[in-house]
N, C-alpha and C positions, 0 to 999 in steps of 0.2 A: 225603876227595876233594873239592874244590870243582868245582863247575861252573861253567863260563866260556860267556856268551851271546855270539855274534859273530851279525851281520846281513849275508847277502851281497845285492850288488846286485842287481837282478834283471835290468839290461842288460847286466852285467859282473860274473857268477859269482865271478870269481877275486877282485875285488877285498871284502874285508871290512871291518866296522865296527863300534864297539863300542856303537852304539845305532840306532834304529830311524832315528830323525829323520835323522840323518847318510846312512845308507842310501838313505833315501827323497829326500833333497836331491840326492844323487849322480847317482840315476835320474833327476830332474827334468831337471837340467842335460844329462846324457848325451841326454835325448829332445829339451830345446831345441837342443842342437846339431845333431842329426839333422834335424830340421824345417828349420834354418836352411841345413844344407847343400844340403837336397832344393830350397829356395828359391832359393838361387844357381845351383844347377844349371839350373833352369826358366828363370831370369832370363838367364843365359847363352845359352841355347838359343833364346829369343825373340829375342835382339839380335843372333844368330849369332856370338855368342863360344866358343870353345873352352875348356871350364873343365874339365879331368880332376877324376873323382870326388875322388880324394885330394886335389887341392888345396881342391874345395869343402869338405870336412871340415876342411881345415888354418884354411882362412877360417873358417868358422864356429865351430871350436873357439876359435879367438883373440878373435873377437867377443864370444863369450859368456862366456869366462873373464876376458879383459882389459877389455872394452868394454862389458859388459853394462848397466850403470848408463844409460852414455851412448846404447846402443843402444834402449833404452825410452824414453829421451826422447826421441829421434828419432821413434820409432813414435806416441809419444804427442802428437806436434807442439809439444813443448815447446821455448823457445827456447834457443838453445846456451848452454852457462855460459861464463862467462869462463876463457881458458887462458893459462896462462904461457906465454911463448914459449920452446922450448926453447933457444934460440940469441940472445941478448941484442943481439948485435952486427947478426942479421938483423930484429930486431923495431926496432930504432933507424932502419934506411933504409928502414924502410916509410913 
């Protein structure tokens, strides 16, 4: 009988991984999302904007998962990358 080792996420025990590095990376990403969500809620409160907790978490998740590299560039003060226009017609009118 073979033994199969699975690694569970500390922050989401129902999520299993085949190796420890993947589990730790997943936990780190969840931690980043939580920290960013708290920051978004605090910033909203400071400016008098209503931002429900669920919305803050959804924004944080999108930023970390889809725009993490760009977010790091902004935080580190790097110049924005040249991006291609999504709508070529709109780019030509600028």
